[in-house]
Steps between C-alpha positions, in 0.01 A plus 500: 500500500463396137293201608271725701454741209426209269231365731343845541463552126447140401172482298473130584499570874124550524499829311478407135250563222232292673509718811491821295204362306322424827556857620376635166186287521437620856545857378248449220230325700525724806491805272174377349347454844629840615367665185151372578518637856637835376220522242252485789702764688580280800752592766737222393542528126746426223831557678404329825372182336791485255759534774323241717494249214862548395625500860312179577648333193849610597459373857387164368809484280722591793339224706581247226843613381639749750632238742671267257839604634430360848312187402691184576697654785502323832219593742320706233135429427281691258121521461407713193133506600579723797568799273169449322319489834662827606388667176140405576530636853683817403262602225227521762651826628443665162152357469409609852600855420251511213199408713316774683166538673262788441199505726385138498634421151832332422686614189810377319450126549505419129815703436671340800405156368631599157839594647506159668414333169770699321754372750385145429529560124855628548584200717369267230713675239809483719426137583494398135122459469412740216178324398358528850608864519327579171186312602483689831529832314214405269291399801572836659343684206209256498423565866551877528346585162242227455363448849357851571250485209414142595447601862275787392284259298474245778421763765339799328496815708781385728779692326584803712613827348608836631351827385616854548205739510599866464216742556464872552229609742373808681614515860299612800210256475646187662498340155810284535356261764192459280714416197695243700173345612400459135820310432465259792130448432583377151749247637829686452765508769664839555879464499605863479348848546698808396347848500661811353388856450486646150659846497392738227136394489232759566277247679584323826595165349732217595624186331498158663675183390326181613690174465236227477516122481222272385377249246214707355487734203545860621272639228191505723700658781619781271143561384379527860784735592408728211142524626612684812472876449821566687713295257654703218687232306606135538768289331584135554813302420531132571772236513481125558590397853590143589743314721792558266 
């Protein structure tokens, strides 16, 4: 029993300062990646990426040191690369859950790829390759932060954004179909239409929320909407929309 307790708590049995340093490095690098995703308000943020990175590092350490007690026994063979392969396969379930399709557009691909990269960074930390892990983290920031502006310069007008147009209009004149026609004529795709009555107003007015997607500036659209006599007020909010 004493021998078993000694082996469990033996810092030289694959669980010494080096292994703790590898876990700490995985924690740091995966936290940086998760912080970037959380800053962009993605579905998988700080906690998800951090846990993926640390767990991947730990699994790599287990694959290297967790079977030392059975090595050398008769009829026992060991392939440490099998654990690494299972990490790559298993992380696909998390990445797949982040990808969704809306209309004909696919979203979440970048975040899913980032989770996959975070797992690789954790594996590199757990495998004793800190320089590669650090380099991969730097490359992550280069790609997700530096490539969108570069892509916009190389293909101007191709960056798609979503806009929420909130307008109040007078009902009873079949105005809403005409307003939707204005949006589609200017090249915007209608993603959402929500109409609500406005209690308390003396006139017969309603408010509509139009979720639009397109690559053009909505300024001209707002100006055209205002020209219609049935429109009382218009407000627009926008947010960048990409494959992340």
